[in-house]
DOGU-147967 format. One line per 5 residues: their letters; for each residue z negated, y, x negated of C-alpha. Coordinates in steps of 0.25 Angstrom, whole numbers, plus 2048, in hexadecimal, padded with zeros to 3 digits. Layout:
% DOGU-147967
a	Z/Y/X  ...
This chain:
% DOGU-147967
mknmf	800/800/800  7FD/80A/7F5  80B/809/7F0  811/80C/7FD  814/81A/7F9
rysll	818/818/7EB  827/819/7EF  82B/825/7F7  836/81F/800  838/82B/809
rrryr	841/836/803  83B/844/804  845/849/80F  842/83D/817  833/840/816
altlv	835/84E/81A  83E/84A/826  834/83F/82A  829/84A/82A  831/854/831
lmiic	836/84B/83C  828/845/83F  822/853/83F  82C/857/84A  82B/84B/852
slvft	81C/84A/852  81B/859/855  823/858/861  81D/84B/866  80F/851/864
fslli	812/85D/86B  818/856/877  80C/84C/877  801/857/877  808/860/881
sssla	80B/854/88B  7FD/84E/88A  7F6/85C/88C  7FE/85F/898  7FC/851/89E
gamyt	7ED/852/89B  7EC/860/8A1  7F2/85B/8AE  7E8/84F/8AF  7DD/859/8AD
ylggg	7E2/864/8B6  7D8/863/8C0  7CC/863/8B7  7C1/859/8B7  7BD/84F/8AD
enemi	7B8/841/8AA  7B1/83A/8B6  7B6/845/8BF  7BD/842/8CD  7C5/84C/8D4
llsrg	7C8/84D/8E3  7D5/853/8E7  7DE/854/8F3  7E9/84A/8F3  7F1/852/8FD
sntpf	7F3/85E/8F5  7FE/861/8EC  7F5/866/8E1  7E7/865/8DD  7E5/874/8E0
tglid	7EA/873/8EE  7E2/868/8F4  7D6/869/8FD  7C9/860/8FD  7BE/861/906
tslid	7B1/864/8FE  7A8/85E/908  7AA/852/900  7A2/857/8F4  794/854/8FA
disri	797/846/8FC  79E/844/8EF  793/84A/8E7  78A/83F/8ED  792/834/8E8
dgvry	78B/82C/8DD  791/82F/8D0  796/83D/8D3  791/848/8C9  797/854/8CF
vspel	7A1/859/8DA  7A9/866/8D9  7B3/86A/8E4  7BD/874/8DE  7C8/87C/8E4
liply	7D4/87F/8DA  7DC/88B/8DE  7E7/892/8D5  7E5/8A1/8D4  7EC/8AD/8CE
idget	7E4/8B6/8C5  7EC/8C2/8BF  7F9/8BA/8C0  7F3/8AE/8BA  7F2/8A0/8C1
visrg	7E4/89B/8C0  7DD/88F/8C6  7D1/892/8CE  7C7/888/8D1  7BD/88A/8DD
vyprl	7B0/883/8DA  7A2/881/8DF  79B/887/8D3  78F/87E/8D2  797/871/8D4
freat	7A2/876/8CA  798/878/8C0  792/86A/8C2  79F/864/8C0  7A5/86D/8B5
evtll	7A0/871/8A7  79F/880/8A8  79C/889/89C  79A/897/8A0  7A0/8A1/895
egefl	79D/8AE/89D  797/8B2/8AA  792/8A8/8B4  797/89C/8BC  79A/89D/8CB
daydy	78F/89C/8D5  78F/896/8E3  793/8A3/8EA  79C/8A9/8DF  7A8/8AB/8E9
eyava	7AF/8B6/8E1  7AC/8B2/8D3  7B3/8A9/8C9  7B1/8A2/8BC  7BC/8A1/8B2
geels	7BF/896/8A9  7BF/89A/89A  7CE/897/898  7D1/89F/8A5  7C9/8AB/8A1
rrlnl	7CF/8AB/893  7DD/8AA/899  7DB/8B5/8A4  7D1/8BE/89C  7C6/8BC/8A6
dvgdr	7B8/8C1/8A4  7AB/8C0/8AC  7AB/8CB/8B7  7BA/8CC/8B8  7BF/8CE/8C6
llvrs	7CC/8C7/8CA  7D5/8C6/8D6  7DA/8B8/8D7  7E5/8B3/8E1  7E7/8A5/8E6
ilnka	7F4/89F/8E3  7F2/896/8F0  7F1/8A0/8FB  7F2/8AE/8F4  7E3/8B1/8F7
fqpiv	7DC/8BC/8EE  7CE/8BC/8E9  7C6/8C5/8E0  7BD/8BD/8D6  7B4/8C1/8CA
ikgia	7B3/8B9/8BE  7A4/8B4/8BD  7A5/8AB/8B1  7AD/8A5/8A6  7AB/897/8A3
rlpep	7B0/88C/89A  7B4/880/8A2  7BB/873/8A0  7CA/873/8A3  7D1/876/8AD
ynsel	7C5/87F/8B2  7C5/887/8A5  7D2/88D/8A9  7CE/88F/8B8  7C7/89A/8C0
lihid	7BA/894/8C7  7B7/89A/8D5  7AE/896/8E0  7B5/88C/8E9  7B3/894/8F6
marvm	7BB/8A0/8EF  7C5/896/8EB  7C6/891/8FA  7C9/89F/8FE  7D4/8A1/8F4
rgypg	7D9/893/8F8  7DA/899/907  7D4/88D/90E  7C7/88D/915  7BE/880/913
nyssm	7B5/878/90A  7BF/873/901  7C4/871/8F2  7D0/86D/8EB  7C9/863/8E3
irigl	7BB/85C/8E1  7B7/858/8D3  7AD/84C/8D2  7A5/849/8C6  7A1/83A/8C4
eqgmw	797/833/8BC  79C/82A/8B1  7A1/81D/8B7  7A0/821/8C5  7AF/824/8C8
ssvek	7B2/818/8D1  7A6/818/8DA  7A7/828/8DC  7B6/827/8DE  7B4/81C/8E9
evnrl	7A9/825/8F0  7B2/831/8EF  7BE/82A/8F5  7B5/825/900  7B0/833/903
lsskp	7BF/838/903  7C3/82E/90D  7B9/832/917  7BE/840/917  7CB/846/91B
gdela	7D4/84A/90F  7DC/843/904  7D4/845/8F8  7D7/83F/8EA  7CB/83B/8E1
eapge	7D0/839/8D3  7CD/83D/8C4  7D2/84B/8C2  7DE/846/8B9  7E2/83B/8C4
amlfy	7E1/846/8CF  7EA/84F/8C8  7F4/844/8C5  7F4/841/8D5  7FA/850/8D7
lrkyg	804/84F/8CB  809/842/8D0  80C/848/8DE  817/850/8D7  81C/844/8CF
fdpri	815/849/8C2  80D/841/8B8  807/848/8AB  80C/83C/8A3  81A/841/8A5
lfial	817/84C/89B  816/842/890  825/840/892  826/84C/889  822/842/87D
lppll	82F/83A/87F  839/843/879  832/846/86C  82E/838/86B  83C/833/86D
islis	842/83D/863  837/838/859  83B/82A/85A  849/82D/858  846/836/84C
vkylv	83D/82C/845  848/821/847  853/828/840  849/82E/836  845/820/832
ggile	853/81A/832  858/826/82A  84D/825/81F  850/816/81E  85F/818/81C
ehrdt	85C/823/812  852/81B/80A  85A/80F/809  85D/810/7FA  84E/813/7F7
ldilh	84A/807/7FF  854/7FE/7F8  84F/803/7EA  841/800/7ED  845/7F3/7F2
glgls	84C/7F0/7E5  840/7F5/7DD  838/7E9/7E3  831/7EF/7EF  832/7E5/7FB
tkkir	838/7E9/808  82B/7E8/80F  824/7F2/805  830/7FC/806  82F/7FC/815
riftl	820/7FF/814  821/80A/80A  82C/811/812  825/80F/81F  818/815/81A
qflly	81E/821/813  827/824/820  81B/822/829  813/82C/820  81C/837/823
ivigs	81D/833/832  80E/834/833  80D/841/82C  819/847/833  813/843/841
gigfv	805/848/83D  80B/855/83A  813/856/846  807/853/84F  7FF/85E/849
lglst	80B/868/84B  80E/863/859  7FF/865/85C  7FF/873/857  80C/876/85E
aiilw	806/871/86B  7F9/878/86A  800/886/866  80A/884/872  7FF/880/87B
qvmdi	7F7/88C/878  802/896/878  808/891/885  7FA/890/88C  7FF/884/894
rflih	7F8/883/8A1  7FA/87D/8AF  7F2/887/8B7  7E6/882/8AF  7E5/884/8A0
ipsls	7E7/878/897  7DE/87C/88B  7E4/873/880  7ED/868/87D  7E9/85A/87F
isvya	7E8/855/871  7E3/846/870  7DD/841/862  7E7/836/863  7F3/840/864
pilvv	7F6/840/855  7F4/831/854  7FE/82F/85F  808/838/859  808/832/84B
tvftl	807/824/850  813/826/859  81C/82B/84D  817/821/844  819/815/84D
vsiyy	827/81A/850  82A/81C/841  825/80E/83E  82E/808/849  83A/80E/843
itrgw	837/80B/835  836/7FD/838  842/7FD/840  849/805/835  847/7FB/82A
gliem	854/7F3/82F  85C/7FF/829  858/7FB/81B  85C/7ED/816  854/7E8/80A
e	856/7DB/803
């Protein structure tokens, strides 16, 4: 093994060509992978919620924003064994100074029991704060909101206007961090329908209690009029997306063109290198090196540049994605704060190009006949 790099089989221009090609292929593949996984992940988490959290939505609505659920259910649900909290919430899109913002009508006490809230300035909503709002940290930064600011907000759904005062700025989990929290009664006024309702109900569960709670919740739902959906937040969002024939996994189709181009490029690169190095390989064979050893030396040296090039390409692709993400400020009404970057992403990128290269190297040995 120590003599594997004693002979330099790859000529300088082919070493450079291999590096440049792998950097470009890996950069494009990495960029596509990160953008696709981040957008898909954002859709799954669009409704908020977390682990061991169930969400109730209306099956009959076209979007999770427009459904209505009777909140008289919450007392019965809160008494189910294994339920930690219940938070009815009414989502409504608003205009604030020409910007589209998602506002979430909440019962202040129930929302705080269900959500990690870190107040940065001011105070949180009280039970009777009908004309006040709490802005998420990201939203306050984007719209330059401060405690005490008076705003005139307009509902997108029914054109209703409402003056509000910013009572506090809070750091919240996404997507709440980019939303405007108001009292649910004020949200109902902005929605334009009277009644005791919400558009969704978040239910926090004890560890390992999902099946039993789901059974009891479905039993309660069946005893009341309506057509509610009880699912994990990600699955509930998929229900609405599939109504329009869309699945977030479709986004990963963007990975196919760069991967296909990479496969073709590596194939012709390996073939060209073997043809161009025919004389070198024959000389080494004539010097007494076995065919098996020559092949191992060539493979290891070639793969060294493959790994280095794909590693550099990953770093450049990651940097490009982060810069474009921040500059474009990608959002779907809610703010998506960062790219979804798995610790396995660099391993995946390097492994893909290494395995592809090994495949074509072993296939390419037929181009060189050595006695």
